[in-house]
C-alpha positions in Angstrom: 124.5 94.4 23.7 126.2 93.3 20.5 124.6 89.9 20.8 121.1 91.7 20.8 121.8 94.3 18.0 123.0 90.6 15.8 119.8 88.8 17.0 117.4 91.8 15.6 119.6 91.7 12.7 119.4 88.5 11.5 115.5 88.6 12.5 115.2 91.4 10.1 117.7 89.9 7.2 117.2 86.2 7.3 113.3 85.0 6.6 114.5 81.4 7.8 116.2 82.4 11.1 113.2 84.4 11.6 110.3 81.4 11.0 112.9 79.0 13.5 112.5 82.2 15.6 108.4 82.1 15.9 108.3 78.6 15.4 110.3 78.5 18.4 108.6 81.0 20.7 104.7 80.3 19.5 102.9 77.2 20.0 100.9 75.4 17.6 97.5 76.7 18.8 99.0 80.7 18.5 100.4 79.5 15.2 96.9 78.3 14.0 95.2 81.3 15.5 94.7 83.1 12.5 93.4 79.8 10.3 91.0 79.5 13.2 89.9 83.0 13.2 89.4 83.1 9.6 87.7 79.8 9.9 85.5 81.2 12.7 84.9 84.4 10.7 83.7 82.2 7.8 81.5 80.6 10.3 80.3 83.6 11.5 79.3 84.8 8.0 77.1 81.7 6.8 75.7 81.6 10.6 74.9 85.6 10.2 73.6 84.8 6.4 71.3 81.6 7.9 70.2 84.2 10.8 69.0 86.5 8.5 67.6 84.6 5.8 65.1 82.8 9.2 64.9 86.5 10.3 63.4 87.2 6.6 61.2 84.1 7.1 59.9 84.9 10.2 59.6 88.7 9.0 57.6 87.5 6.3 55.5 84.8 8.1 54.8 87.3 10.7 53.7 89.9 8.2 51.2 87.5 6.6 50.0 86.2 10.3 49.6 89.6 10.8 47.3 90.1 7.9 45.2 87.3 9.2 44.9 88.7 12.6 43.5 92.0 10.9 41.1 89.9 8.9 39.9 87.5 11.5 39.6 90.9 14.0 37.1 92.4 10.6 35.2 89.1 11.0 34.9 89.0 14.5 33.9 92.8 14.0 31.1 91.8 11.4 30.2 88.9 13.6 30.1 90.7 16.7 27.6 93.3 14.6 25.9 90.4 13.0 25.6 88.9 16.7 24.5 92.0 17.7 21.6 92.5 15.6 20.2 88.9 16.0 20.4 89.5 19.7 18.4 92.8 18.9 15.8 91.1 16.3 15.4 88.3 18.8 14.3 91.0 21.4 12.2 92.3 18.8 10.2 88.9 17.7 10.5 88.2 21.3 8.1 91.0 22.1 6.2 90.4 19.2 5.9 86.6 20.6 4.7 87.9 23.9 2.2 90.5 22.0 0.5 87.8 20.3 0.4 86.0 23.0 -2.0 88.6 24.7 -3.8 88.8 21.9 -4.4 85.0 21.3 -5.2 85.1 25.0 -7.8 87.9 24.6 -9.1 86.4 21.2 -9.4 82.8 23.3 -11.6 84.6 26.2 -13.8 86.4 23.1 -13.7 83.4 21.8 -15.0 81.6 24.9 -17.0 83.9 25.2 -19.0 83.8 21.7 -19.3 80.5 22.3 -21.4 80.6 25.2 -23.4 83.3 23.7 -23.8 80.9 20.3 -24.8 78.2 22.4 -27.0 80.3 24.5 -28.5 81.3 21.0 -28.8 78.2 19.4 -30.9 76.8 22.7 -33.0 80.0 22.3 -33.0 79.4 18.3 -34.1 75.8 18.8 -37.0 76.4 21.3 -38.0 79.0 18.8 -37.9 76.6 16.1 -40.2 74.2 18.2 -43.0 76.7 18.9 -42.6 77.8 15.1 -43.3 73.9 14.4 -46.0 73.8 16.9 -47.6 76.6 15.3 -47.2 75.5 11.8 -48.6 72.1 12.5 -51.7 73.9 13.8 -51.7 75.6 10.8 -51.3 72.4 8.6 -54.0 70.9 11.0 -56.6 73.2 10.0 -55.6 74.0 6.3 -54.5 70.7 5.0 -56.3 71.6 1.5 -54.2 75.0 1.7 -50.5 73.8 2.5 -50.9 70.2 0.5 -53.1 71.2 -2.3 -50.7 70.7 -4.7 -50.0 67.0 -3.8 -53.4 66.0 -2.9 -56.9 66.6 -3.8 -59.6 67.3 -1.0 -57.1 66.8 1.6 -57.8 66.6 5.2 -56.4 66.2 8.4 -56.6 62.7 10.2 -57.6 63.5 13.8 -56.3 61.5 17.0 -60.0 59.3 17.1 -59.1 58.5 13.1 -55.7 57.5 13.3 -56.3 54.8 16.7 -58.6 53.0 14.9 -56.7 52.8 11.9 -54.0 51.5 14.4 -56.3 49.2 16.5 -57.1 47.2 13.5 -53.3 46.9 12.2 -52.1 45.9 15.3 -55.3 43.4 15.4 -53.8 41.8 12.1 -50.4 42.1 13.1 -49.8 44.5 10.8 -47.6 46.4 13.4 -46.0 46.4 17.3 -47.5 48.6 20.2 -44.0 50.3 19.4 -44.4 51.3 15.8 -48.1 52.2 16.4 -46.5 54.8 19.3 -44.2 56.3 16.2 -46.9 56.6 14.6 -48.9 58.5 17.2 -45.8 60.8 17.2 -46.1 61.7 13.6 -46.3 65.8 13.7 -49.6 65.8 11.2 -50.8 62.7 8.7 -53.1 63.9 5.9 -55.5 62.0 3.6 -57.0 63.0 0.3 -56.8 62.2 -3.4 -54.5 62.1 -6.1 -55.1 60.6 -9.8 -58.2 59.3 -8.1 -56.8 57.0 -5.3 -56.7 57.6 -1.8 -53.1 58.9 -0.8 -52.0 59.7 2.9 -49.3 62.0 3.7 -46.9 61.6 6.8 -45.6 64.9 7.4 -43.1 66.3 10.0 -43.2 69.8 10.5 -40.5 72.2 11.8 -39.5 75.8 11.6 -36.2 74.6 9.7 -36.3 71.7 8.0 -32.9 69.2 8.7 -32.1 66.1 7.9 -33.5 64.9 10.9 -37.2 65.5 9.7 -36.5 63.9 6.4 -35.5 60.4 8.0 -38.3 60.3 10.3 -41.2 61.4 7.7 -39.6 58.4 5.7 -39.8 55.6 8.6 -43.2 56.8 9.7 -44.2 56.3 5.9 -42.9 53.2 6.0 -44.7 52.3 9.2 -48.2 53.9 7.6 -47.8 51.7 4.2 -47.9 48.8 6.3 -51.2 49.6 7.9 -53.2 50.9 5.0 -53.5 49.6 1.0 -53.1 52.9 -0.4 -49.9 55.0 -1.5 -48.1 56.6 1.6 -46.1 60.0 0.6 -43.3 61.0 2.8 -43.1 64.8 3.5 -41.7 67.7 5.5 -42.7 71.0 5.9 -41.9 74.2 7.3 -40.5 77.8 6.3 -37.1 77.5 5.9 -35.2 74.1 4.2 -31.4 74.6 3.7 -30.6 74.2 -0.5 -28.5 70.9 0.3 -31.0 69.5 2.6 -34.0 69.8 0.1 -31.8 68.2 -2.2 -31.2 65.3 -0.3 -34.7 65.2 0.7 -35.8 65.2 -3.2 -33.2 62.5 -4.0 -34.8 60.3 -1.7 -38.6 60.8 -2.6 -39.8 63.3 -0.1 -42.0 65.9 -0.9 -41.4 69.3 0.4 -43.8 72.1 1.5 -41.6 75.1 2.3 -43.8 78.1 3.2 -46.4 77.4 1.2 -44.4 76.0 -2.0 -44.8 72.7 -2.9 -41.5 70.7 -4.3 -41.7 67.3 -5.7 -39.7 64.6 -6.0 -37.9 63.9 -9.7 -40.2 60.4 -9.3 -43.4 62.0 -8.6 -45.6 64.5 -10.9 -47.2 67.3 -8.6 -51.0 68.3 -9.5 -50.8 72.0 -9.4 
């Protein structure tokens, strides 16, 4: 008992003895444990600071990402609204196109119907023009002095017999061919009279409405008749109506026009009225 008390007294009073006992009882690992704990504490603190920094950075990144997600969500909502509007516009446009297609179909049908009607009307007008032309030929043959008095004096219609005698002589001397003689026979009206004291012939093409083809025929038949007679031959077109551009073309080519009783002379000629 005394030994224990002496031992404890030495531990309390003798630091060197205390240190020797401690080293003898404790291992190096236990002795170094405070230092290790201090190092671990320091390491933990540094790790905690780094973790806090990383958490702060992650938090900031998360906030930025959240803001971007919110912005993308808003943009998606706007885009969705625009797509919905475009879809509605496409529906409306499709409906309009369908309506226009139907309108076009109806209009096409109406145009087709009008085309048929115009074609029929054109045929009727053509037949009417031929009938009018036939009636005019009769009037011009019966009253040549009245209708062609603005071009010739003492104008008279050359009858079929007169024309045949004239063509026969021209055929005999080889001035025209039989085919050309037949063309002259198809002339609507041939008129002969006097102009400035000289005999002048007219090859007259008659039509209700004067057209360019009438002008061409009058010119061709005037050329043929010129080969059959020693006199001047004037090409003439006559009718009730003549479009302005047709009249101007005829006058430029030297063709006379008798329109509803009114005489139009080419620039190269001077009508005696």
